[in-house]
N, C-alpha and C positions, 0 to 999 in steps of 0.2 A: 504493500499500500504506498502512497505517495500522498501529498501535501503541499496545494495549489492555495498560497495565500492573498488576497488580492488585496491593494486601495482602494479606493473609490473615486475621489473628487481629482481627475485630468487621467484616470486611468481605467474604470471604468463608462466616468460619468461627466460628461464637455460640459462642465461648470465654470470654466474660464470666466466666461461674459460676466454672471451674473454675479462671482467674486468680484471682481474689478467696478463691478456697480455697485456695489452694495457697500465694501470697503471707503470707495469714495463715497459716497453720502453719509456715511457714516462721520467723515474724519471732518468734511464741511459743517454737518450737523450740530459738532459739539465743540466747530470752532477753530480747527486743529490746521496745520496746511496738506492736503494730499499728497501722499507716498505717489511715486512713479508708477504704473502699470507693472514695470520687470520688479518691482519690490515686491507687492501684492501679489504678482504671480511665484514667488520667491517661498513666500508663510503656504503654499498649502500643503495640508497635509498635516500642520497642526495645531494642537487643541489651541480656540479664538482664546484664549486668554496668554498663549506663550506666542500666538501668532502674533496679537497685536502688541507683547509687550515687545516684541522684536522691531516693529512699524513705531512706536514710537519710543525709546528710549528713553531710559531715567524717567518716564513717567509713574506719578505716585498710583499707588492702588486707586484712588479714588477716580484718579481720570481714567484709570483702565477698566473700572465698571464703569464708568458714564460712556467709554467707549463702546464698549461687548453691550451693554443696555441701545445704544442708538446704531448699531449694525446686527440687532435681532431683529426690533423693528423694523429697518428696512425691508431687510432680508424678507420677511413675514408683506409686508407690502408689496414689495414687488413681484411676490409668487414665487421665491426662490426653489423651492421647493420642485413645483410642476415644469422650473423652464432648467433646467438638469437632466436634457436627455443622454441614452448609454450611447456611445460612440458607437458608429457603422461597425459591425461586423462581431461588436463585444457580446448580443445576445443567442448570436448561430452558436462562439466560439464557446460560450459557459451550457451552453446544450450539449454540445460534442464530449465536452470537457466532464458534465452532469451525466454523461452516459457511462462513461467507463469506469467499470467495479470499481476498477485497480487506485481510483482517485478522488479524494475529496477535498472539498474547496471551503475555506474561508474568508472573514473580510479583515483585514486591519487601518481601520480609519481614525481620521483628526478627528472624522464629524463625530456628535454626541452620542449615546444608543440609543435616542428616541428619534435624532434625524435619518441615522445610516437605516432602521427602521421601517421608517414611513417612506422612505423611496425604495427601499427592495422591495416591499411592499407594492407600492404604486408601480413597476415594473412589473410584478412577477414573477416577480425571481428571489423572493429570500427564504423559499426553501431548497434552493442550490446549495445552500450553506450547511456548516455544519454548527458555525460559531461564528460570531458579531463582535469583533475587540475593538471597542474605543476608549479613551483616555476615561471613560465615567468609571472604570471598576479597573484601569490602567493607569501605568505612568505613561506620558505622552511621547511620540514619536522625538529625537533617534533611542530613545531606550527601549533595549531588545524587548520586554517584558510583556507586549501584547500577541507579539509572534511565539514566545515563550507557552504564552496561557494557549494562544491555539495548537498548537503540539500535544499538550497536554490532553485538552478538553479532546482530542482527534487521537491520542495515541500512538503519534506516530513520531519516531525519532529524528532530528536536526536535519540530517544524511541525505532523508526523504522527502525534504520537504523546498520547497521555495517561496520567493516572497516577489509581486508581481507589482510594478509601483512605477511614478514617474518623477519622484523627485528621490535630491539626496537624503533624504530626509530616511524615506524607503528603505535605499539600498545599505545605508549605515543602519539602522535598523537591522537588517537582514544580516547584513554582517556579524554584527555585535552580539545574535541568536544562534552563529553558526546555520545558516542554511544560504542556499544557492539565492542569487539576485537576478532578476528580469527586470532592464528598464523598459520603460517605452517611450517612441518619440514625440507621441503625440499631445505629451502632458504641459508641463509649467517648466519643466527643467532642461537646459539644452545636453544633447547627448556625450557631448564630451565632458559635462559637468556629473553627469551618470557613470560613466567609464570610471573618472576619476574620485568615484566615491563608491565604487568597487563591483558595477556592474559587472556578472559576468558576459552577461551577453545583452543588447541591444536590441530591442523590437522596433518595424516599421508598420505592420500589421499584424493582427488579428489571428490573422492564418497561419503567423508562424508559432503563435503560445505554444500551442499542444505540442510539437515535435520539441521544441525548448524545453518546455516540463520533465517528457521523458527525458533529453538525452543529459538535463542533468541533475534528476533524480535515478537514474542509473548509477548506483556505486551502493559504498556501502562500507 
């Protein structure tokens, strides 16, 4: 048996435009300078507090709380959940992997557990995953705890697991947990950044994913 662990934002879900729009609106609401788009894209996958702390270094806890409240308000008003479609090819690939009796799938995301489950249910794919790991009950990326928890729940050892993600946070988390790391080129971080962070392979399409999972977990 093997385990494939998926990030959500920028990996399965095309949430770039929603994140940039929502973050920018939140900063404007509290009267703070709006970070550039590259900086906003770079925080994908992090827990919301850690992400906003990185975008507003040195801010007080109260200021971060204010920003979080503004972010959540704008996210809801923009219909953020419903505006995060799956990337082209994602559903077909998930179905193919799910049909393989030797492969289990989990999620490791910086979203809250509620947000992750709402989105997965909305897309009709929540039943594909044996666990959904979030910072609600684990340390945030790049700490390896989400991957370690997923391994424990699936009963799979690290050499037979792989993390699939679009950011350096995902790659660092994978390596810290001792699992293989697959980067995807269609998300938030550049291909060279993913390689530098430890990606074993960086994919350019979902069609490449299942063979890559099988290749990287054919060991022990």
